[in-house]
FITOR-644273 format. One line per field, with one value per residue (C-alpha): x, y, z negated; chain. Coordinates in steps of 0.001 Angstrom, whole numbers. Layout:
u = (X / ...)
v = (Y / ...)
w = (Z / ...)
chain = (A / ...)
END
This chain:
u = (-302 / 2575 / 4628 / 952 / 1027 / 4806 / 3981 / 727 / 2931 / 4904 / 2025 / -464 / 396 / 1976 / -488 / -481 / 2533 / 1827 / 2543 / 5976 / 6654 / 7211 / 10005 / 8458 / 8536 / 4977 / 5086 / 9061 / 7030 / 3573 / 5988 / 8297 / 4831 / 3719 / 6272 / 8882 / 10952 / 8014 / 6577 / 9965 / 11541 / 15192 / 15554 / 18100 / 17745 / 19710 / 20687 / 21179 / 18006 / 15055 / 15433 / 12102 / 12956 / 16563 / 14927 / 12308 / 14869 / 17192 / 14589 / 12826 / 16107 / 16088 / 12952 / 11936 / 13768 / 15575 / 19136 / 20501 / 19373 / 22440 / 25533 / 27873 / 26456 / 25935 / 29585 / 30942 / 28732 / 30207 / 33999 / 33334 / 31844 / 34441 / 37519 / 35182 / 37959 / 40401 / 38747 / 38171 / 34555 / 33241 / 31539 / 29906 / 27135 / 26167 / 26317 / 22673 / 24194 / 27596 / 26345 / 23867 / 22051 / 19131 / 16991 / 13778 / 11073 / 11057 / 12023 / 15558 / 15847 / 14964 / 17167 / 20080 / 19508 / 18945 / 22364 / 24189 / 22644 / 24062 / 27617 / 27606 / 26377 / 29126 / 31715 / 31205 / 29591 / 31028 / 29278 / 28813 / 26454 / 29394 / 26909 / 25979 / 29986 / 31963 / 29550 / 31080 / 29554 / 28504 / 28023 / 24322 / 24357 / 27195 / 26986 / 26044 / 29356 / 31175 / 30286 / 27653 / 24383 / 23467 / 21584 / 23808 / 26205 / 23434 / 23173 / 26518 / 26367 / 23535 / 25289 / 29093 / 29241 / 29395 / 33013 / 32643 / 29578 / 32286 / 35226 / 33012 / 31841 / 35380 / 36997 / 38908 / 40374 / 44416 / 44691 / 42249 / 43609 / 47131 / 45520 / 43519 / 47068 / 49125 / 45944 / 45580 / 48991 / 49252 / 49117 / 45351 / 45713 / 49231 / 50422 / 49783 / 53212 / 54200 / 54014 / 57706 / 57405 / 57855 / 61281 / 63343 / 64094 / 66351 / 68546 / 71460 / 74160 / 72297 / 72215 / 69214 / 67441 / 64466 / 67340 / 66610 / 63129 / 62807 / 65148 / 63033 / 59855 / 61752 / 62668 / 59085 / 57641 / 60749 / 62542 / 65462 / 67601 / 69793 / 68505 / 67634 / 70006 / 72774 / 71493 / 71067 / 74526 / 74652 / 72444 / 73693 / 71221 / 73588 / 74085 / 71524 / 68927 / 68888 / 68354 / 65770 / 63932 / 64484 / 62913 / 59999 / 59600 / 59598 / 56637 / 54244 / 54480 / 56862 / 59779 / 62782 / 65416 / 66024 / 65322 / 62530 / 60875 / 57324 / 55297 / 57445 / 57200 / 53568 / 53256 / 55577 / 53341 / 50181 / 50017 / 49698 / 46193 / 45634 / 47107 / 45064 / 41919 / 43118 / 43983 / 40409 / 38874 / 40487 / 39610 / 36170 / 36805 / 38221 / 34965 / 33378 / 35905 / 35068 / 31307 / 31690 / 33783 / 34106 / 36234 / 37744 / 38905 / 41309 / 41283 / 43059 / 43879 / 43587 / 45408 / 48908 / 48262 / 48287 / 46957 / 46768 / 44792 / 43218 / 41787 / 40320 / 42589 / 45540 / 47696 / 47992 / 49727 / 50784 / 52018 / 52137 / 49549 / 49293 / 45790 / 43960 / 45662 / 43103 / 42029 / 41135 / 40230 / 39870 / 36564 / 35670 / 33846 / 32812 / 32648 / 34067 / 36930 / 34641 / 37253 / 40493 / 41837 / 44986 / 47436 / 45067 / 44738 / 43758 / 41236 / 42220 / 39146 / 37450 / 38656 / 42438 / 41811 / 40806 / 42915 / 46268 / 47253 / 45586 / 48032 / 50986 / 49929 / 49476 / 53117 / 54500 / 52869 / 55031 / 53552 / 50871 / 53879 / 56126 / 53354 / 51572 / 48182 / 46281 / 43960 / 40289 / 36611 / 33885 / 32709 / 36723 / 37860 / 41628 / 41647 / 44729 / 46147 / 47270 / 43734 / 42345 / 42247 / 43844 / 42412 / 39369 / 39018 / 35844 / 34256 / 37726 / 38722 / 42694 / 43456 / 47157 / 47298 / 48773 / 51775 / 54948 / 54330 / 50593 / 49585 / 47536 / 50418 / 50142 / 46825 / 43471 / 41075 / 37829 / 34991 / 31596 / 31303 / 30050 / 32817 / 34867 / 37845 / 39814 / 43129 / 45488 / 49403 / 51694 / 55032 / 55705 / 57098 / 59563 / 56420 / 55858 / 59378 / 57532 / 56319 / 53517 / 51744 / 48768 / 49428 / 46897 / 43609 / 41553 / 42359 / 44624 / 48106 / 49518 / 52836 / 53769 / 50380 / 51510 / 51579 / 48304 / 47057 / 48432 / 46792 / 43570 / 44155 / 45578 / 42590 / 42553 / 43794 / 46914 / 44981 / 43786 / 46981 / 48500 / 45195 / 46215 / 49727 / 49556 / 47063 / 49295 / 52124 / 49786 / 49943 / 46363 / 43601 / 41249 / 38887 / 38853 / 35708 / 36655 / 34340 / 34174 / 36939 / 37553 / 35591 / 36870 / 36633 / 38593 / 38594 / 40169 / 41891 / 45498 / 46801 / 47908 / 50435 / 53448 / 55226 / 56666 / 53394 / 54156 / 52236 / 52338 / 50385 / 50098 / 48917 / 45311 / 45496 / 41727 / 41365 / 38099 / 40142 / 38988 / 35070 / 35287 / 36844 / 34450 / 31537 / 33153 / 33045 / 29669 / 26541 / 25194 / 22541 / 19665 / 20763 / 21333 / 21121 / 23717 / 26692 / 27562 / 30633 / 33969 / 33605 / 35744 / 33310 / 32055 / 33920 / 37201 / 38822 / 42505 / 45293 / 47033 / 50757 / 53097 / 55942 / 57834 / 56486 / 58782)
v = (98 / 2314 / 1366 / 2646 / 5886 / 6525 / 6168 / 8508 / 10864 / 11258 / 11277 / 13443 / 17204 / 18413 / 18781 / 21620 / 20883 / 19551 / 21154 / 22761 / 23543 / 20190 / 17564 / 14213 / 11158 / 11720 / 14688 / 14119 / 11131 / 13479 / 16276 / 13730 / 11896 / 15547 / 16532 / 18693 / 19022 / 21562 / 22500 / 23947 / 27227 / 26901 / 23153 / 21963 / 20290 / 17213 / 15885 / 12283 / 11776 / 13596 / 14912 / 14058 / 10187 / 10939 / 11848 / 9343 / 6947 / 8584 / 8933 / 5819 / 4161 / 6054 / 5206 / 9180 / 10343 / 13599 / 13384 / 17030 / 17850 / 16319 / 18589 / 15453 / 15018 / 18662 / 19041 / 15937 / 17210 / 20933 / 19476 / 17231 / 20451 / 22482 / 20040 / 20352 / 23296 / 20751 / 19131 / 22518 / 22785 / 25680 / 24802 / 28227 / 26312 / 24028 / 27180 / 26317 / 22996 / 24393 / 26740 / 24719 / 24947 / 22579 / 22430 / 23675 / 23315 / 20345 / 23074 / 23001 / 19551 / 19140 / 21186 / 20457 / 17034 / 18248 / 20332 / 16839 / 15232 / 17888 / 17890 / 14114 / 14302 / 17388 / 15187 / 11866 / 13399 / 17068 / 20253 / 21058 / 18714 / 17729 / 17610 / 21212 / 21939 / 19041 / 16521 / 12758 / 10786 / 7423 / 3881 / 2102 / -827 / 372 / -1481 / 690 / 2708 / 1526 / 4750 / 4094 / 5878 / 8794 / 7283 / 4603 / 7069 / 9115 / 5909 / 5515 / 8021 / 6515 / 3661 / 4666 / 8220 / 10838 / 11063 / 7614 / 8768 / 11803 / 9326 / 6740 / 9463 / 11093 / 9301 / 6911 / 7424 / 7396 / 10556 / 12297 / 11216 / 12831 / 16004 / 16925 / 16422 / 18694 / 21097 / 20919 / 22041 / 24771 / 28369 / 29206 / 33000 / 33564 / 37408 / 38525 / 39418 / 41459 / 38980 / 38472 / 41199 / 39923 / 39432 / 37791 / 33890 / 33294 / 30885 / 29542 / 31428 / 34781 / 38324 / 40019 / 42648 / 40127 / 37566 / 39030 / 39309 / 34969 / 34337 / 35321 / 33872 / 30672 / 30454 / 31535 / 28655 / 26493 / 25779 / 27800 / 27386 / 30065 / 33744 / 35818 / 38707 / 36550 / 37497 / 41234 / 42305 / 39396 / 39377 / 36222 / 33717 / 30022 / 27918 / 27266 / 29648 / 27206 / 24231 / 25553 / 26397 / 23048 / 21992 / 23700 / 23237 / 19275 / 20042 / 22284 / 20039 / 21552 / 20908 / 20404 / 22450 / 25164 / 27541 / 30257 / 30505 / 31576 / 28728 / 29015 / 32429 / 32230 / 29362 / 31495 / 34241 / 32257 / 33174 / 31608 / 32333 / 30861 / 27781 / 27283 / 27607 / 25228 / 22322 / 23391 / 22554 / 19776 / 17736 / 18716 / 17132 / 13488 / 13729 / 13247 / 10679 / 8843 / 9383 / 6905 / 4374 / 603 / -1840 / -2474 / 386 / 2038 / 5590 / 7826 / 11642 / 13574 / 16524 / 14610 / 12192 / 9154 / 6100 / 3779 / -55 / -276 / -2720 / -1191 / 1100 / -557 / -17 / -2588 / -766 / 2277 / 4263 / 7721 / 7943 / 10312 / 12093 / 14462 / 18118 / 21001 / 21176 / 17441 / 17029 / 13777 / 13637 / 12838 / 9825 / 6448 / 3350 / 6 / -2049 / -5116 / -6076 / -6081 / -6277 / -8174 / -6688 / -4038 / -2429 / 915 / 3117 / 6502 / 8976 / 11243 / 14205 / 13097 / 12531 / 15991 / 17899 / 15871 / 13325 / 14903 / 18168 / 15268 / 13362 / 16972 / 17578 / 14370 / 11914 / 8766 / 9720 / 6633 / 4156 / 5227 / 4740 / 1358 / 3130 / 1961 / 3466 / 1889 / 2878 / 2846 / -1001 / -1892 / -2677 / -1519 / 1795 / 3019 / 5927 / 7184 / 7801 / 10152 / 13425 / 14238 / 18079 / 16516 / 12635 / 11658 / 8140 / 6731 / 5269 / 4929 / 1969 / 859 / -2624 / -4647 / -3938 / -1992 / 1378 / 1132 / 4249 / 1690 / -237 / -3931 / -4141 / -1813 / -1472 / -757 / 460 / 1753 / 5423 / 7701 / 9631 / 6701 / 6737 / 4010 / 3199 / 2032 / 925 / 3534 / 3847 / 6832 / 5809 / 8739 / 10804 / 9507 / 11067 / 14782 / 16524 / 17553 / 14790 / 16553 / 14943 / 12670 / 13229 / 12183 / 8745 / 7504 / 5908 / 3765 / 3496 / -606 / -1330 / -4959 / -4780 / -3720 / -6443 / -8796 / -7306 / -7582 / -11464 / -12185 / -14412 / -16104 / -20096 / -21487 / -22602 / -19549 / -17686 / -19910 / -18955 / -15424 / -15703 / -17491 / -15003 / -12052 / -14388 / -14948 / -11112 / -11045 / -9028 / -10946 / -9793 / -11164 / -10572 / -9268 / -10652 / -7927 / -5923 / -2699 / 567 / 3042 / 6695 / 9743 / 12130 / 15459 / 17408 / 19959 / 19252 / 16477 / 15021 / 13145 / 10173 / 12841 / 13802 / 17276 / 19191 / 19445 / 20927 / 20497 / 22979 / 22867 / 22255 / 22480 / 25474 / 23934 / 25694 / 29017 / 27777 / 25455 / 28294 / 30706 / 28166 / 26823 / 30509 / 30999 / 28627 / 26926 / 28375 / 27050 / 24208 / 25810 / 24018 / 21198 / 21912 / 19506 / 17248 / 17407 / 15710 / 15156 / 14468 / 11383 / 10781 / 12423 / 9341 / 9424 / 7748 / 10956 / 10442 / 12318 / 11560 / 13753 / 13763 / 12698)
w = (-146 / -1030 / 2598 / 4466 / 2001 / 3760 / 7145 / 7052 / 5166 / 8214 / 11029 / 9412 / 9425 / 5886 / 3204 / 321 / -1438 / -4933 / -8673 / -7217 / -10872 / -12139 / -11279 / -12340 / -10033 / -9453 / -7597 / -5942 / -4109 / -3844 / -2015 / 51 / 1395 / 1794 / 4080 / 1989 / 4460 / 6629 / 2734 / 1020 / 2651 / 3743 / 3620 / 6580 / 10182 / 10455 / 14054 / 13369 / 11346 / 10760 / 6996 / 6047 / 6280 / 4819 / 2145 / 1868 / 1342 / -710 / -3022 / -3250 / -3467 / -6965 / -7746 / -6635 / -9881 / -10130 / -8604 / -10004 / -13533 / -14310 / -14666 / -14202 / -11004 / -9841 / -10901 / -8952 / -5939 / -6093 / -6311 / -3269 / -1186 / -2140 / -816 / 2011 / 3242 / 3805 / 6710 / 8391 / 7153 / 5158 / 1406 / 1476 / 4631 / 1590 / -912 / -2356 / -3516 / -4331 / -7389 / -7604 / -11498 / -13041 / -10638 / -12300 / -8735 / -6800 / -3956 / -5905 / -5942 / -2563 / -1067 / -2504 / -1862 / 1806 / 1353 / 587 / 3512 / 5812 / 4476 / 4782 / 8258 / 9445 / 7628 / 9368 / 12450 / 12799 / 12008 / 15293 / 18604 / 20577 / 23156 / 23177 / 23502 / 25021 / 26147 / 26308 / 29123 / 27709 / 29311 / 28942 / 27226 / 24324 / 21113 / 18245 / 17119 / 13600 / 12114 / 9332 / 9335 / 7308 / 5290 / 4163 / 3122 / 764 / -598 / -1576 / -3801 / -6627 / -6157 / -6687 / -7089 / -5448 / -4667 / -2824 / -524 / 984 / 990 / 2581 / 5109 / 5592 / 9419 / 8531 / 11543 / 11027 / 13620 / 11425 / 8312 / 9077 / 11029 / 7848 / 5393 / 7325 / 7679 / 4041 / 3587 / 6306 / 4638 / 6173 / 5762 / 6971 / 7607 / 10790 / 13150 / 16307 / 19083 / 21120 / 23921 / 27724 / 29127 / 31200 / 30662 / 28063 / 28806 / 25783 / 25890 / 27307 / 25505 / 24842 / 22345 / 21343 / 19782 / 15794 / 16289 / 17350 / 14997 / 12286 / 13587 / 13364 / 10338 / 9293 / 11100 / 9547 / 12449 / 11363 / 8500 / 8688 / 7462 / 10556 / 9101 / 10553 / 14083 / 13233 / 15257 / 16800 / 20250 / 21934 / 22266 / 21142 / 18683 / 15737 / 17285 / 20254 / 18326 / 16876 / 19767 / 21257 / 17897 / 18669 / 21726 / 20235 / 18718 / 20832 / 23703 / 25886 / 27648 / 25613 / 26826 / 24603 / 27136 / 26765 / 29821 / 29926 / 28825 / 25703 / 25138 / 25217 / 22638 / 20494 / 21165 / 19587 / 16172 / 12838 / 12323 / 15898 / 15127 / 11728 / 13909 / 16063 / 13604 / 12664 / 15966 / 16559 / 13046 / 14322 / 17594 / 15618 / 13629 / 16783 / 17942 / 14268 / 15396 / 18238 / 17760 / 17744 / 15652 / 19546 / 20688 / 23538 / 22438 / 25026 / 24551 / 27955 / 25903 / 24989 / 28071 / 25178 / 24587 / 21952 / 21322 / 17708 / 15701 / 13150 / 12065 / 12641 / 16289 / 18188 / 21022 / 21914 / 25487 / 27370 / 30047 / 33115 / 33349 / 35954 / 36445 / 35647 / 39512 / 38802 / 35072 / 33670 / 32686 / 28590 / 28282 / 25891 / 28284 / 28177 / 29889 / 31702 / 34328 / 35575 / 39021 / 39953 / 42818 / 43776 / 47350 / 47819 / 49859 / 50033 / 48768 / 50865 / 48932 / 48242 / 52173 / 52858 / 50409 / 50318 / 53452 / 56455 / 55836 / 55589 / 58390 / 60761 / 59251 / 60146 / 62734 / 61058 / 57706 / 57815 / 58646 / 55983 / 53380 / 54883 / 55342 / 57831 / 59561 / 59826 / 60951 / 58635 / 59240 / 57782 / 61482 / 62430 / 64551 / 66487 / 64742 / 68266 / 69433 / 66492 / 66721 / 63033 / 63535 / 63134 / 62089 / 61785 / 60794 / 59420 / 56263 / 54954 / 53074 / 51872 / 50519 / 48017 / 47438 / 45175 / 46598 / 46222 / 44165 / 41987 / 41104 / 40254 / 38239 / 37494 / 34482 / 35292 / 33346 / 33922 / 34901 / 37433 / 38385 / 40540 / 37524 / 36168 / 34026 / 36149 / 37241 / 38960 / 41075 / 39755 / 36663 / 36665 / 35046 / 31873 / 31260 / 31630 / 29039 / 31063 / 32225 / 33767 / 37415 / 39044 / 40805 / 37058 / 36451 / 33795 / 34836 / 31806 / 31264 / 31259 / 32260 / 32328 / 28254 / 27582 / 30135 / 28039 / 25066 / 26792 / 27653 / 24491 / 23149 / 26688 / 26775 / 27921 / 31233 / 31902 / 31488 / 34087 / 36130 / 35815 / 36338 / 39486 / 40705 / 40545 / 42283 / 45240 / 45923 / 47003 / 45199 / 42446 / 40417 / 36946 / 34467 / 30864 / 28194 / 24851 / 26424 / 24248 / 24036 / 25924 / 24597 / 26607 / 24510 / 23933 / 20799 / 20730 / 17672 / 15944 / 12986 / 14392 / 12464 / 10007 / 9325 / 10814 / 12764 / 16514 / 19065 / 22665 / 25678 / 25993 / 29551 / 30666 / 28836 / 26070 / 22490 / 22167 / 23426 / 20561 / 17890 / 18667 / 18467 / 14978 / 14002 / 13141 / 12072 / 14214 / 16522 / 18146 / 20050 / 24006 / 27199 / 27296 / 29620 / 32150 / 30928 / 32701 / 35360 / 39395 / 41840 / 41966 / 45811 / 44470 / 43593 / 41601 / 42656 / 44823 / 46504 / 44334 / 46371 / 48691 / 51737 / 54097)
chain = (A / A / A / A / A / A / A / A / A / A / A / A / A / A / A / A / A / A / A / A / A / A / A / A / A / A / A / A / A / A / A / A / A / A / A / A / A / A / A / A / A / A / A / A / A / A / A / A / A / A / A / A / A / A / A / A / A / A / A / A / A / A / A / A / A / A / A / A / A / A / A / A / A / A / A / A / A / A / A / A / A / A / A / A / A / A / A / A / A / A / A / A / A / A / A / A / A / A / A / A / A / A / A / A / A / A / A / A / A / A / A / A / A / A / A / A / A / A / A / A / A / A / A / A / A / A / A / A / A / A / A / A / A / A / A / A / A / A / A / A / A / A / A / A / A / A / A / A / A / A / A / A / A / A / A / A / A / A / A / A / A / A / A / A / A / A / A / A / A / A / A / A / A / A / A / A / A / A / A / A / A / A / A / A / A / A / A / A / A / A / A / A / A / A / A / A / A / A / A / A / A / A / A / A / A / A / A / A / A / A / A / A / A / A / A / A / A / A / A / A / A / A / A / A / A / A / A / A / A / A / A / A / A / A / A / A / A / A / A / A / A / A / A / A / A / A / A / A / A / A / A / A / A / A / A / A / A / A / A / A / A / A / A / A / A / A / A / A / A / A / A / A / A / A / A / A / A / A / A / A / A / A / A / A / A / A / A / A / A / A / A / A / A / A / A / A / A / A / A / A / A / A / A / A / A / A / A / A / A / A / A / A / A / A / A / A / A / A / A / A / A / A / A / A / A / A / A / A / A / A / A / A / A / A / A / A / A / A / A / A / A / A / A / A / A / A / A / A / A / A / A / A / A / A / A / A / A / A / A / A / A / A / A / A / A / A / A / A / A / A / A / A / A / A / A / A / A / A / A / A / A / A / A / A / A / A / A / A / A / A / A / A / A / A / A / A / A / A / A / A / A / A / A / A / A / A / A / A / A / A / A / A / A / A / A / A / A / A / A / A / A / A / A / A / A / A / A / A / A / A / A / A / A / A / A / A / A / A / A / A / A / A / A / A / A / A / A / A / A / A / A / A / A / A / A / A / A / A / A / A / A / A / A / A / A / A / A / A / A / A / A / A / A / A / A / A / A / A / A / A / A / A / A / A / A / A / A / A / A / A / A / A / A / A / A / A / A / A / A / A / A / A / A / A / A / A / A / A / A / A / A / A / A / A / A / A / A / A / A / A / A / A / A / A / A / A / A / A / A / A / A / A / A / A / A / A / A / A / A / A / A / A / A / A / A / A / A / A / A / A)
END
């Protein structure tokens, strides 16, 4: 009968708020059945569930007794809310609960509980709705992510204490925990400083009037142990100062050469206050990732061009990647690896044919032969390239058979998506040595791709491994279905903590940081129209020749 009353209360119009000045179990139950989320003013809206449902679940499991009359319980909640500042969240967003006194009315009680739920949602899933800012495209039929439901998090607080509910809500993703620790150690109210003036490219051994200011800045940021006073009367750029710049470059995703060119100067002139905001938004991005993760996960950071295979919070394998350049960005998505192609051939996508290959063919008629490209009609029949008007080709396909120069390398990892992208091997292995690896046409090129394949094939039987080895040796194309392949998240974050726990940064190559800084600086507004996901056109494909044309 009580269940029927709950259901009835959820579907009928809200009733008048009963006995608003009392705090009994009976009146709390009546208020929740009567939709207190609408009867009480200033209650927040939750994204992951309805506030009404969450409140009913919370109080039903507490026999409709009050949660916040005890000073110890309120103090525990205040402590946890205050610690959210180290997560890049604003405790003031939960100000009523933060300053709560013993509730004297039902709405006071429910307002504290509502902000408790809101804080758990923000901590576990992000303060902002990802779909409104940096949406992931998501494949169909994905199993639910491993993140606990909001109701489970809130009930943990009843059973194990408020601190336990926040600890469970806080992402356990190692990247998040490391970045949070680094953020907690930052000076989050740094003094302002003048930017380094523009000037000529500064190379070791050169003289420059900016030397003293450069030394002072690097010493302030912890990269130079010497006192800046040592450079007051010395205008040469050398010695410990060059080494400090190299260290700075290494931790900021720059070419480590000690040369202060435009990119290094731009990075040096990102103020400490801007770096604080950069770390804060990347904690938010990692909350989004954590909310989408599964136990078996291939996590790819497009911004840093790195990937790692994870089981739970343990890293099984990691490598560098090559990702889409800014004009053909790699889309952000959640999918899964469902098949692997051995010895792949490559059909040149229309955009790459039009923008990359045709200009090279026009400059060099031997380009097709040099790169082993075959000309076919739309039915797959061979065409004589000498009889094609390359200034206005029509109805042709260029295809490269499997082989060592094939842009897809020896293996391709397929995942459902509408962007025609995938992960693959590459013959352009020298590009993995570059600091900036945003060089592809959208796909993800994987360093040591055979090692990733070995990880994904690890559960197969001896006979299955033998069969795969034979298929690879055949040099013919073969498709292998992969059951229980890892979830793939193509995400984007530009700040992280390195293996020593130090803050490190990479360039915001897709230009996404500033919009998110602005969004995090204000309270979430009513939901705007969702932005289109970062994407390449479906026809664009991925692999593009990066070797110099002959």
